[in-house]
N, CA, C and O atoms as a printed pandas DataFrame, in Angstrom:
     atom_number atom_name residue_name chain_id  residue_number  x_coord  y_coord  z_coord
0              1         N          UNK        A               1   -6.996    7.935    0.162
1              2        CA          UNK        A               1   -7.312    7.938   -1.255
2              3         C          UNK        A               1   -8.462    8.882   -1.565
3              4         O          UNK        A               1   -8.480    9.509   -2.625
4              5         N          UNK        A               2   -9.408    8.989   -0.669
5              6        CA          UNK        A               2  -10.555    9.856   -0.976
6              7         C          UNK        A               2  -10.128   11.311   -1.157
7              8         O          UNK        A               2  -10.786   12.062   -1.877
8              9         N          UNK        A               3   -9.033   11.714   -0.513
9             10        CA          UNK        A               3   -8.526   13.077   -0.682
10            11         C          UNK        A               3   -7.595   13.181   -1.885
11            12         O          UNK        A               3   -7.525   14.223   -2.538
12            13         N          UNK        A               4   -6.889   12.108   -2.171
13            14        CA          UNK        A               4   -5.903   12.118   -3.251
14            15         C          UNK        A               4   -6.528   11.941   -4.616
15            16         O          UNK        A               4   -6.101   12.568   -5.586
16            17         N          UNK        A               5   -7.536   11.091   -4.700
17            18        CA          UNK        A               5   -8.127   10.737   -5.996
18            19         C          UNK        A               5   -9.647   10.736   -5.891
19            20         O          UNK        A               5  -10.270    9.685   -5.746
20            21         N          UNK        A               6  -10.223   11.905   -5.966
21            22        CA          UNK        A               6  -11.686   11.996   -5.907
22            23         C          UNK        A               6  -12.284   11.185   -7.043
23            24         O          UNK        A               6  -11.873   11.307   -8.197
24            25         N          UNK        A               7  -13.256   10.360   -6.702
25            26        CA          UNK        A               7  -13.896    9.517   -7.694
26            27         C          UNK        A               7  -13.324    8.112   -7.760
27            28         O          UNK        A               7  -13.895    7.247   -8.424
28            29         N          UNK        A               8  -12.198    7.867   -7.081
29            30        CA          UNK        A               8  -11.668    6.504   -7.033
30            31         C          UNK        A               8  -12.653    5.629   -6.272
31            32         O          UNK        A               8  -13.294    6.091   -5.328
32            33         N          UNK        A               9  -12.777    4.391   -6.667
33            34        CA          UNK        A               9  -13.752    3.477   -6.072
34            35         C          UNK        A               9  -13.024    2.403   -5.272
35            36         O          UNK        A               9  -12.205    1.664   -5.818
36            37         N          UNK        A              10  -13.324    2.316   -3.975
37            38        CA          UNK        A              10  -12.772    1.251   -3.147
38            39         C          UNK        A              10  -13.430   -0.063   -3.530
39            40         O          UNK        A              10  -14.656   -0.175   -3.560
40            41         N          UNK        A              11  -12.599   -1.057   -3.821
41            42        CA          UNK        A              11  -13.101   -2.391   -4.121
42            43         C          UNK        A              11  -13.085   -3.280   -2.892
43            44         O          UNK        A              11  -13.541   -4.423   -2.937
44            45         N          UNK        A              12  -12.555   -2.749   -1.784
45            46        CA          UNK        A              12  -12.548   -3.469   -0.524
46            47         C          UNK        A              12  -11.205   -4.092   -0.197
47            48         O          UNK        A              12  -10.231   -3.943   -0.935
48            49         N          UNK        A              13  -11.175   -4.800    0.935
49            50        CA          UNK        A              13   -9.935   -5.445    1.381
50            51         C          UNK        A              13   -9.391   -6.415    0.332
51            52         O          UNK        A              13  -10.143   -7.115   -0.345
52            53         N          UNK        A              14   -8.071   -6.434    0.220
53            54        CA          UNK        A              14   -7.386   -7.320   -0.719
54            55         C          UNK        A              14   -6.036   -7.692   -0.122
55            56         O          UNK        A              14   -5.558   -7.054    0.816
56            57         N          UNK        A              15   -5.438   -8.723   -0.674
57            58        CA          UNK        A              15   -4.118   -9.150   -0.234
58            59         C          UNK        A              15   -3.156   -9.050   -1.414
59            60         O          UNK        A              15   -3.447   -9.517   -2.515
60            61         N          UNK        A              16   -2.014   -8.437   -1.163
61            62        CA          UNK        A              16   -0.926   -8.368   -2.138
62            63         C          UNK        A              16   -0.070   -9.607   -1.921
63            64         O          UNK        A              16    0.560   -9.752   -0.873
64            65         N          UNK        A              17   -0.044  -10.489   -2.892
65            66        CA          UNK        A              17    0.638  -11.771   -2.737
66            67         C          UNK        A              17    2.136  -11.632   -2.990
67            68         O          UNK        A              17    2.573  -10.814   -3.799
68            69         N          UNK        A              18    2.919  -12.459   -2.272
69            70        CA          UNK        A              18    4.359  -12.492   -2.490
70            71         C          UNK        A              18    5.104  -11.268   -2.010
71            72         O          UNK        A              18    6.167  -10.947   -2.542
72            73         N          UNK        A              19    4.567  -10.570   -1.008
73            74        CA          UNK        A              19    5.198   -9.362   -0.464
74            75         C          UNK        A              19    5.055   -9.337    1.055
75            76         O          UNK        A              19    4.201  -10.019    1.621
76            77         N          UNK        A              20    5.897   -8.547    1.700
77            78        CA          UNK        A              20    5.776   -8.275    3.135
78            79         C          UNK        A              20    5.701   -6.762    3.341
79            80         O          UNK        A              20    6.110   -5.987    2.477
80            81         N          UNK        A              21    5.182   -6.360    4.482
81            82        CA          UNK        A              21    4.969   -4.951    4.800
82            83         C          UNK        A              21    6.072   -4.471    5.731
83            84         O          UNK        A              21    6.580   -5.223    6.563
84            85         N          UNK        A              22    6.433   -3.197    5.571
85            86        CA          UNK        A              22    7.385   -2.555    6.482
86            87         C          UNK        A              22    7.156   -1.053    6.456
87            88         O          UNK        A              22    6.463   -0.527    5.584
88            89         N          UNK        A              23    7.750   -0.374    7.425
89            90        CA          UNK        A              23    7.815    1.082    7.404
90            91         C          UNK        A              23    9.255    1.502    7.146
91            92         O          UNK        A              23   10.184    0.947    7.732
92            93         N          UNK        A              24    9.436    2.474    6.275
93            94        CA          UNK        A              24   10.709    3.151    6.052
94            95         C          UNK        A              24   10.359    4.643    6.064
95            96         O          UNK        A              24   10.501    5.342    5.061
96            97         N          UNK        A              25    9.906    5.099    7.207
97            98        CA          UNK        A              25    9.248    6.388    7.426
98            99         C          UNK        A              25    7.852    6.380    6.825
99           100         O          UNK        A              25    6.916    6.914    7.422
100          101         N          UNK        A              26    7.704    5.785    5.661
101          102        CA          UNK        A              26    6.414    5.635    4.994
102          103         C          UNK        A              26    6.148    4.150    4.773
103          104         O          UNK        A              26    7.053    3.324    4.888
104          105         N          UNK        A              27    4.906    3.822    4.456
105          106        CA          UNK        A              27    4.541    2.423    4.203
106          107         C          UNK        A              27    5.261    1.915    2.964
107          108         O          UNK        A              27    5.427    2.634    1.979
108          109         N          UNK        A              28    5.685    0.653    3.038
109          110        CA          UNK        A              28    6.382    0.042    1.926
110          111         C          UNK        A              28    6.054   -1.446    1.896
111          112         O          UNK        A              28    5.687   -2.043    2.909
112          113         N          UNK        A              29    6.195   -2.020    0.719
113          114        CA          UNK        A              29    6.081   -3.464    0.559
114          115         C          UNK        A              29    7.329   -3.947   -0.170
115          116         O          UNK        A              29    7.882   -3.257   -1.026
116          117         N          UNK        A              30    7.754   -5.154    0.198
117          118        CA          UNK        A              30    8.930   -5.758   -0.410
118          119         C          UNK        A              30    8.577   -7.162   -0.877
119          120         O          UNK        A              30    7.777   -7.847   -0.240
120          121         N          UNK        A              31    9.169   -7.594   -1.983
121          122        CA          UNK        A              31    8.934   -8.976   -2.404
122          123         C          UNK        A              31    9.345   -9.947   -1.288
123          124         O          UNK        A              31   10.404   -9.805   -0.677
124          125         N          UNK        A              32    8.490  -10.921   -1.045
125          126        CA          UNK        A              32    8.747  -11.945   -0.023
126          127         C          UNK        A              32    7.875  -13.139   -0.400
127          128         O          UNK        A              32    6.654  -13.106   -0.243
128          129         N          UNK        A              33    8.509  -14.177   -0.892
129          130        CA          UNK        A              33    7.819  -15.263   -1.580
130          131         C          UNK        A              33    6.639  -15.864   -0.830
131          132         O          UNK        A              33    5.588  -16.069   -1.438
132          133         N          UNK        A              34    6.759  -16.151    0.439
133          134        CA          UNK        A              34    5.700  -16.868    1.156
134          135         C          UNK        A              34    4.956  -15.966    2.130
135          136         O          UNK        A              34    4.650  -16.367    3.253
136          137         N          UNK        A              35    4.670  -14.749    1.693
137          138        CA          UNK        A              35    4.001  -13.789    2.560
138          139         C          UNK        A              35    2.970  -13.013    1.742
139          140         O          UNK        A              35    2.920  -13.116    0.516
140          141         N          UNK        A              36    2.164  -12.250    2.437
141          142        CA          UNK        A              36    1.224  -11.353    1.760
142          143         C          UNK        A              36    1.005  -10.121    2.615
143          144         O          UNK        A              36    1.261  -10.126    3.819
144          145         N          UNK        A              37    0.527   -9.063    1.973
145          146        CA          UNK        A              37    0.257   -7.794    2.645
146          147         C          UNK        A              37   -1.235   -7.519    2.559
147          148         O          UNK        A              37   -1.835   -7.635    1.490
148          149         N          UNK        A              38   -1.824   -7.157    3.678
149          150        CA          UNK        A              38   -3.232   -6.775    3.716
150          151         C          UNK        A              38   -3.353   -5.321    3.277
151          152         O          UNK        A              38   -2.511   -4.493    3.625
152          153         N          UNK        A              39   -4.388   -5.013    2.521
153          154        CA          UNK        A              39   -4.595   -3.642    2.080
154          155         C          UNK        A              39   -5.962   -3.472    1.453
155          156         O          UNK        A              39   -6.873   -4.264    1.695
156          157         N          UNK        A              40   -6.098   -2.441    0.650
157          158        CA          UNK        A              40   -7.360   -2.123   -0.026
158          159         C          UNK        A              40   -7.082   -1.987   -1.512
159          160         O          UNK        A              40   -6.104   -1.354   -1.911
160          161         N          UNK        A              41   -7.934   -2.574   -2.327
161          162        CA          UNK        A              41   -7.839   -2.413   -3.780
162          163         C          UNK        A              41   -8.745   -1.260   -4.196
163          164         O          UNK        A              41   -9.836   -1.082   -3.653
164          165         N          UNK        A              42   -8.277   -0.481   -5.166
165          166        CA          UNK        A              42   -9.021    0.682   -5.650
166          167         C          UNK        A              42   -9.138    0.627   -7.162
167          168         O          UNK        A              42   -8.197    0.230   -7.849
168          169         N          UNK        A              43  -10.269    1.015   -7.670
169          170        CA          UNK        A              43  -10.428    1.204   -9.114
170          171         C          UNK        A              43  -10.148    2.674   -9.393
171          172         O          UNK        A              43  -10.818    3.559   -8.861
172          173         N          UNK        A              44   -9.141    2.923  -10.242
173          174        CA          UNK        A              44   -8.760    4.290  -10.578
174          175         C          UNK        A              44   -8.661    4.414  -12.089
175          176         O          UNK        A              44   -8.574    3.414  -12.803
176          177         N          UNK        A              45   -8.674    5.641  -12.564
177          178        CA          UNK        A              45   -8.505    5.874  -13.994
178          179         C          UNK        A              45   -7.083    6.400  -14.255
179          180         O          UNK        A              45   -6.288    6.536  -13.325
180          181         N          UNK        A              46   -6.779    6.688  -15.498
181          182        CA          UNK        A              46   -5.435    7.149  -15.869
182          183         C          UNK        A              46   -5.093    8.483  -15.193
183          184         O          UNK        A              46   -3.945    8.711  -14.812
184          185         N          UNK        A              47   -6.081    9.352  -15.048
185          186        CA          UNK        A              47   -5.857   10.632  -14.364
186          187         C          UNK        A              47   -5.445   10.392  -12.908
187          188         O          UNK        A              47   -4.513   11.024  -12.410
188          189         N          UNK        A              48   -6.143    9.477  -12.230
189          190        CA          UNK        A              48   -5.794    9.144  -10.845
190          191         C          UNK        A              48   -4.378    8.579  -10.764
191          192         O          UNK        A              48   -3.611    8.933   -9.868
192          193         N          UNK        A              49   -4.035    7.694  -11.709
193          194        CA          UNK        A              49   -2.715    7.077  -11.704
194          195         C          UNK        A              49   -1.624    8.139  -11.855
195          196         O          UNK        A              49   -0.606    8.079  -11.165
196          197         N          UNK        A              50   -1.823    9.093  -12.735
197          198        CA          UNK        A              50   -0.847   10.172  -12.908
198          199         C          UNK        A              50   -0.743   11.026  -11.647
199          200         O          UNK        A              50    0.352   11.435  -11.263
200          201         N          UNK        A              51   -1.874   11.294  -11.003
201          202        CA          UNK        A              51   -1.868   12.066   -9.754
202          203         C          UNK        A              51   -1.131   11.297   -8.660
203          204         O          UNK        A              51   -0.337   11.878   -7.919
204          205         N          UNK        A              52   -1.389    9.996   -8.556
205          206        CA          UNK        A              52   -0.695    9.183   -7.557
206          207         C          UNK        A              52    0.801    9.125   -7.828
207          208         O          UNK        A              52    1.603    9.165   -6.895
208          209         N          UNK        A              53    1.180    9.030   -9.090
209          210        CA          UNK        A              53    2.610    9.037   -9.424
210          211         C          UNK        A              53    3.291   10.278   -8.860
211          212         O          UNK        A              53    4.375   10.189   -8.283
212          213         N          UNK        A              54    2.661   11.423   -9.026
213          214        CA          UNK        A              54    3.237   12.667   -8.503
214          215         C          UNK        A              54    3.268   12.646   -6.968
215          216         O          UNK        A              54    4.281   12.995   -6.361
216          217         N          UNK        A              55    2.176   12.243   -6.355
217          218        CA          UNK        A              55    2.084   12.233   -4.890
218          219         C          UNK        A              55    3.038   11.228   -4.245
219          220         O          UNK        A              55    3.547   11.468   -3.150
220          221         N          UNK        A              56    3.276   10.118   -4.913
221          222        CA          UNK        A              56    4.141    9.080   -4.358
222          223         C          UNK        A              56    5.610    9.259   -4.748
223          224         O          UNK        A              56    6.457    8.452   -4.364
224          225         N          UNK        A              57    5.910   10.299   -5.499
225          226        CA          UNK        A              57    7.297   10.543   -5.883
226          227         C          UNK        A              57    7.829    9.520   -6.869
227          228         O          UNK        A              57    9.007    9.164   -6.828
228          229         N          UNK        A              58    6.967    9.046   -7.755
229          230        CA          UNK        A              58    7.384    8.102   -8.789
230          231         C          UNK        A              58    8.121    8.852   -9.882
231          232         O          UNK        A              58    7.625    9.882  -10.339
232          233         N          UNK        A              59    9.253    8.397  -10.314
233          234        CA          UNK        A              59    9.912    7.127  -10.032
234          235         C          UNK        A              59   11.098    7.223   -9.066
235          236         O          UNK        A              59   11.804    6.233   -8.877
236          237         N          UNK        A              60   11.336    8.387   -8.452
237          238        CA          UNK        A              60   12.547    8.524   -7.636
238          239         C          UNK        A              60   12.386    8.036   -6.200
239          240         O          UNK        A              60   13.366    7.568   -5.620
240          241         N          UNK        A              61   11.192    8.123   -5.591
241          242        CA          UNK        A              61   10.996    7.678   -4.206
242          243         C          UNK        A              61   10.331    6.302   -4.180
243          244         O          UNK        A              61   10.820    5.376   -3.533
244          245         N          UNK        A              62    9.233    6.185   -4.878
245          246        CA          UNK        A              62    8.563    4.898   -5.055
246          247         C          UNK        A              62    8.658    4.497   -6.522
247          248         O          UNK        A              62    8.625    5.343   -7.416
248          249         N          UNK        A              63    8.777    3.192   -6.751
249          250        CA          UNK        A              63    8.624    2.635   -8.084
250          251         C          UNK        A              63    7.192    2.115   -8.178
251          252         O          UNK        A              63    6.553    1.874   -7.153
252          253         N          UNK        A              64    6.690    1.943   -9.377
253          254        CA          UNK        A              64    5.338    1.401   -9.571
254          255         C          UNK        A              64    5.467    0.139  -10.411
255          256         O          UNK        A              64    6.016    0.167  -11.512
256          257         N          UNK        A              65    4.954   -0.973   -9.878
257          258        CA          UNK        A              65    5.044   -2.261  -10.559
258          259         C          UNK        A              65    3.672   -2.928  -10.562
259          260         O          UNK        A              65    2.810   -2.612   -9.742
260          261         N          UNK        A              66    3.488   -3.851  -11.492
261          262        CA          UNK        A              66    2.274   -4.662  -11.450
262          263         C          UNK        A              66    2.568   -5.908  -10.627
263          264         O          UNK        A              66    3.624   -6.526  -10.764
264          265         N          UNK        A              67    1.623   -6.265   -9.775
265          266        CA          UNK        A              67    1.768   -7.426   -8.906
266          267         C          UNK        A              67    0.408   -8.094   -8.748
267          268         O          UNK        A              67   -0.629   -7.496   -9.034
268          269         N          UNK        A              68    0.431   -9.323   -8.294
269          270        CA          UNK        A              68   -0.798  -10.096   -8.127
270          271         C          UNK        A              68   -1.440   -9.801   -6.777
271          272         O          UNK        A              68   -0.786   -9.844   -5.735
272          273         N          UNK        A              69   -2.728   -9.501   -6.821
273          274        CA          UNK        A              69   -3.512   -9.340   -5.598
274          275         C          UNK        A              69   -4.613  -10.389   -5.585
275          276         O          UNK        A              69   -4.990  -10.936   -6.621
276          277         N          UNK        A              70   -5.114  -10.653   -4.397
277          278        CA          UNK        A              70   -6.270  -11.525   -4.233
278          279         C          UNK        A              70   -7.415  -10.653   -3.727
279          280         O          UNK        A              70   -7.339  -10.068   -2.647
280          281         N          UNK        A              71   -8.465  -10.579   -4.518
281          282        CA          UNK        A              71   -9.634   -9.758   -4.194
282          283         C          UNK        A              71  -10.865  -10.644   -4.304
283          284         O          UNK        A              71  -11.214  -11.110   -5.389
284          285         N          UNK        A              72  -11.515  -10.868   -3.179
285          286        CA          UNK        A              72  -12.718  -11.715   -3.149
286          287         C          UNK        A              72  -12.482  -13.045   -3.880
287          288         O          UNK        A              72  -13.243  -13.421   -4.772
288          289         N          UNK        A              73  -11.425  -13.737   -3.488
289          290        CA          UNK        A              73  -11.091  -15.071   -4.008
290          291         C          UNK        A              73  -10.712  -15.091   -5.485
291          292         O          UNK        A              73  -10.690  -16.157   -6.101
292          293         N          UNK        A              74  -10.411  -13.919   -6.067
293          294        CA          UNK        A              74   -9.937  -13.835   -7.453
294          295         C          UNK        A              74   -8.542  -13.245   -7.453
295          296         O          UNK        A              74   -8.261  -12.313   -6.698
296          297         N          UNK        A              75   -7.675  -13.768   -8.279
297          298        CA          UNK        A              75   -6.347  -13.195   -8.424
298          299         C          UNK        A              75   -6.334  -12.259   -9.630
299          300         O          UNK        A              75   -6.759  -12.625  -10.726
300          301         N          UNK        A              76   -5.836  -11.041   -9.403
301          302        CA          UNK        A              76   -5.815   -9.992  -10.421
302          303         C          UNK        A              76   -4.464   -9.295  -10.412
303          304         O          UNK        A              76   -3.749   -9.337   -9.411
304          305         N          UNK        A              77   -4.111   -8.657  -11.516
305          306        CA          UNK        A              77   -2.936   -7.797  -11.546
306          307         C          UNK        A              77   -3.352   -6.391  -11.147
307          308         O          UNK        A              77   -4.408   -5.904  -11.550
308          309         N          UNK        A              78   -2.512   -5.747  -10.351
309          310        CA          UNK        A              78   -2.795   -4.385   -9.893
310          311         C          UNK        A              78   -1.490   -3.596   -9.849
311          312         O          UNK        A              78   -0.410   -4.172   -9.719
312          313         N          UNK        A              79   -1.602   -2.274   -9.957
313          314        CA          UNK        A              79   -0.436   -1.407   -9.767
314          315         C          UNK        A              79   -0.142   -1.325   -8.278
315          316         O          UNK        A              79   -1.051   -1.192   -7.459
316          317         N          UNK        A              80    1.138   -1.407   -7.941
317          318        CA          UNK        A              80    1.595   -1.355   -6.548
318          319         C          UNK        A              80    2.806   -0.438   -6.497
319          320         O          UNK        A              80    3.681   -0.511   -7.359
320          321         N          UNK        A              81    2.859    0.420   -5.491
321          322        CA          UNK        A              81    4.026    1.275   -5.277
322          323         C          UNK        A              81    4.952    0.613   -4.267
323          324         O          UNK        A              81    4.523    0.212   -3.185
324          325         N          UNK        A              82    6.243    0.501   -4.634
325          326        CA          UNK        A              82    7.280   -0.029   -3.750
326          327         C          UNK        A              82    8.415    0.984   -3.698
327          328         O          UNK        A              82    8.782    1.579   -4.711
328          329         N          UNK        A              83    8.963    1.169   -2.509
329          330        CA          UNK        A              83   10.060    2.123   -2.364
330          331         C          UNK        A              83   11.267    1.704   -3.176
331          332         O          UNK        A              83   11.552    0.519   -3.350
332          333         N          UNK        A              84   11.966    2.709   -3.664
333          334        CA          UNK        A              84   13.222    2.466   -4.352
334          335         C          UNK        A              84   14.252    1.969   -3.336
335          336         O          UNK        A              84   14.128    2.262   -2.147
336          337         N          UNK        A              85   15.260    1.227   -3.779
337          338        CA          UNK        A              85   16.318    0.763   -2.877
338          339         C          UNK        A              85   16.984    1.933   -2.159
339          340         O          UNK        A              85   17.046    3.047   -2.679
340          341         N          UNK        A              86   17.476    1.660   -0.965
341          342        CA          UNK        A              86   18.191    2.665   -0.188
342          343         C          UNK        A              86   17.363    3.311    0.901
343          344         O          UNK        A              86   17.882    4.121    1.669
344          345         N          UNK        A              87   16.089    2.973    0.988
345          346        CA          UNK        A              87   15.236    3.484    2.067
346          347         C          UNK        A              87   15.209    2.455    3.180
347          348         O          UNK        A              87   14.483    1.463    3.114
348          349         N          UNK        A              88   16.013    2.706    4.208
349          350        CA          UNK        A              88   16.144    1.762    5.312
350          351         C          UNK        A              88   14.899    1.764    6.188
351          352         O          UNK        A              88   14.182    2.763    6.250
352          353         N          UNK        A              89   14.639    0.646    6.867
353          354        CA          UNK        A              89   13.504    0.609    7.798
354          355         C          UNK        A              89   13.614    1.725    8.835
355          356         O          UNK        A              89   14.688    1.977    9.380
356          357         N          UNK        A              90   12.495    2.384    9.098
357          358        CA          UNK        A              90   12.443    3.459   10.079
358          359         C          UNK        A              90   10.995    3.655   10.500
359          360         O          UNK        A              90   10.076    3.473    9.701
360          361         N          UNK        A              91   10.799    4.022   11.744
361          362        CA          UNK        A              91    9.447    4.230   12.243
362          363         C          UNK        A              91    8.799    5.433   11.566
363          364         O          UNK        A              91    9.473    6.415   11.255
364          365         N          UNK        A              92    7.495    5.353   11.340
365          366        CA          UNK        A              92    6.771    6.498   10.774
366          367         C          UNK        A              92    6.489    7.527   11.865
367          368         O          UNK        A              92    6.619    7.230   13.053
368          369         N          UNK        A              93    6.106    8.724   11.465
369          370        CA          UNK        A              93    5.633    9.699   12.446
370          371         C          UNK        A              93    4.318    9.192   13.023
371          372         O          UNK        A              93    3.642    8.367   12.408
372          373         N          UNK        A              94    3.962    9.678   14.187
373          374        CA          UNK        A              94    2.702    9.257   14.808
374          375         C          UNK        A              94    1.517    9.646   13.943
375          376         O          UNK        A              94    0.566    8.874   13.819
376          377         N          UNK        A              95    1.557   10.832   13.342
377          378        CA          UNK        A              95    0.459   11.280   12.483
378          379         C          UNK        A              95    0.314   10.359   11.271
379          380         O          UNK        A              95   -0.800    9.961   10.930
380          381         N          UNK        A              96    1.414   10.020   10.625
381          382        CA          UNK        A              96    1.367    9.146    9.457
382          383         C          UNK        A              96    0.825    7.774    9.854
383          384         O          UNK        A              96   -0.049    7.228    9.181
384          385         N          UNK        A              97    1.346    7.222   10.946
385          386        CA          UNK        A              97    0.887    5.908   11.421
386          387         C          UNK        A              97   -0.611    5.935   11.704
387          388         O          UNK        A              97   -1.335    5.029   11.292
388          389         N          UNK        A              98   -1.077    6.961   12.399
389          390        CA          UNK        A              98   -2.507    7.071   12.719
390          391         C          UNK        A              98   -3.360    7.164   11.456
391          392         O          UNK        A              98   -4.456    6.607   11.405
392          393         N          UNK        A              99   -2.861    7.862   10.442
393          394        CA          UNK        A              99   -3.592    7.991    9.177
394          395         C          UNK        A              99   -3.712    6.637    8.484
395          396         O          UNK        A              99   -4.784    6.276    8.000
396          397         N          UNK        A             100   -2.611    5.890    8.439
397          398        CA          UNK        A             100   -2.635    4.559    7.825
398          399         C          UNK        A             100   -3.558    3.640    8.617
399          400         O          UNK        A             100   -4.364    2.916    8.033
400          401         N          UNK        A             101   -3.446    3.666    9.935
401          402        CA          UNK        A             101   -4.295    2.833   10.798
402          403         C          UNK        A             101   -5.772    3.149   10.567
403          404         O          UNK        A             101   -6.594    2.238   10.473
404          405         N          UNK        A             102   -6.107    4.422   10.477
405          406        CA          UNK        A             102   -7.502    4.815   10.241
406          407         C          UNK        A             102   -8.007    4.257    8.903
407          408         O          UNK        A             102   -9.135    3.768    8.822
408          409         N          UNK        A             103   -7.191    4.328    7.873
409          410        CA          UNK        A             103   -7.581    3.779    6.573
410          411         C          UNK        A             103   -7.843    2.287    6.642
411          412         O          UNK        A             103   -8.802    1.793    6.049
412          413         N          UNK        A             104   -6.995    1.567    7.362
413          414        CA          UNK        A             104   -7.202    0.128    7.522
414          415         C          UNK        A             104   -8.519   -0.141    8.247
415          416         O          UNK        A             104   -9.308   -0.985    7.823
416          417         N          UNK        A             105   -8.748    0.576    9.337
417          418        CA          UNK        A             105   -9.949    0.342   10.141
418          419         C          UNK        A             105  -11.216    0.694    9.377
419          420         O          UNK        A             105  -12.200   -0.041    9.454
420          421         N          UNK        A             106  -11.217    1.792    8.647
421          422        CA          UNK        A             106  -12.395    2.214    7.877
422          423         C          UNK        A             106  -12.776    1.148    6.855
423          424         O          UNK        A             106  -13.958    0.940    6.583
424          425         N          UNK        A             107  -11.777    0.472    6.289
425          426        CA          UNK        A             107  -12.027   -0.507    5.241
426          427         C          UNK        A             107  -12.078   -1.948    5.756
427          428         O          UNK        A             107  -12.209   -2.884    4.967
428          429         N          UNK        A             108  -11.976   -2.128    7.064
429          430        CA          UNK        A             108  -12.062   -3.471    7.631
430          431         C          UNK        A             108  -10.862   -4.346    7.332
431          432         O          UNK        A             108  -10.990   -5.566    7.226
432          433         N          UNK        A             109   -9.696   -3.732    7.195
433          434        CA          UNK        A             109   -8.462   -4.470    6.907
434          435         C          UNK        A             109   -7.786   -4.809    8.231
435          436         O          UNK        A             109   -7.660   -3.940    9.094
436          437         N          UNK        A             110   -7.348   -6.054    8.410
437          438        CA          UNK        A             110   -6.634   -6.402    9.646
438          439         C          UNK        A             110   -5.411   -5.497    9.850
439          440         O          UNK        A             110   -4.701   -5.181    8.895
440          441         N          UNK        A             111   -5.175   -5.089   11.088
441          442        CA          UNK        A             111   -4.101   -4.135   11.378
442          443         C          UNK        A             111   -2.854   -4.783   11.966
443          444         O          UNK        A             111   -1.909   -4.076   12.317
444          445         N          UNK        A             112   -2.826   -6.099   12.082
445          446        CA          UNK        A             112   -1.685   -6.780   12.696
446          447         C          UNK        A             112   -0.357   -6.395   12.056
447          448         O          UNK        A             112    0.630   -6.186   12.763
448          449         N          UNK        A             113   -0.316   -6.297   10.719
449          450        CA          UNK        A             113    0.959   -6.002   10.063
450          451         C          UNK        A             113    1.461   -4.607   10.414
451          452         O          UNK        A             113    2.670   -4.384   10.460
452          453         N          UNK        A             114    0.555   -3.668   10.662
453          454        CA          UNK        A             114    0.994   -2.330   11.069
454          455         C          UNK        A             114    1.623   -2.381   12.448
455          456         O          UNK        A             114    2.691   -1.816   12.680
456          457         N          UNK        A             115    0.949   -3.063   13.359
457          458        CA          UNK        A             115    1.460   -3.195   14.726
458          459         C          UNK        A             115    2.802   -3.922   14.721
459          460         O          UNK        A             115    3.740   -3.498   15.397
460          461         N          UNK        A             116    2.898   -5.001   13.969
461          462        CA          UNK        A             116    4.166   -5.757   13.909
462          463         C          UNK        A             116    5.283   -4.923   13.303
463          464         O          UNK        A             116    6.433   -5.050   13.724
464          465         N          UNK        A             117    4.982   -4.083   12.337
465          466        CA          UNK        A             117    6.014   -3.289   11.670
466          467         C          UNK        A             117    6.632   -2.255   12.609
467          468         O          UNK        A             117    7.802   -1.908   12.443
468          469         N          UNK        A             118    5.889   -1.759   13.580
469          470        CA          UNK        A             118    6.468   -0.779   14.514
470          471         C          UNK        A             118    7.114   -1.455   15.720
471          472         O          UNK        A             118    7.855   -0.812   16.464
472          473         N          UNK        A             119    6.845   -2.728   15.919
473          474        CA          UNK        A             119    7.446   -3.442   17.040
474          475         C          UNK        A             119    8.780   -4.070   16.690
475          476         O          UNK        A             119    9.535   -4.456   17.583
476          477         N          UNK        A             120    9.084   -4.179   15.402
477          478        CA          UNK        A             120   10.341   -4.825   14.986
478          479         C          UNK        A             120   11.531   -3.946   15.212
479          480         O          UNK        A             120   12.658   -4.343   14.915
């Protein structure tokens, strides 16, 4: 995010409720009622959101939806990118995986879901 959206503010580790994590070459989340995804919440402005839309291939590759996150024991609505249907599970490249892993580690986010996603 620091390269994609200069000036975006990390709010720290957060959980995306009602979703599970997977790789389909790229990181993805899917609705899953009794699960959650570990990640980082960011404060962004409208300019950042438009830039992310372009970078994430919205609306043809990723869709953008509002979903509930838990941030420091508070539930909030946040924008979340989810892959469009038709992107089957697939392992990421080593470079992509390492980049995602580094982001998790820098922000103190548990990495178990990343490890589990490549072992399935």
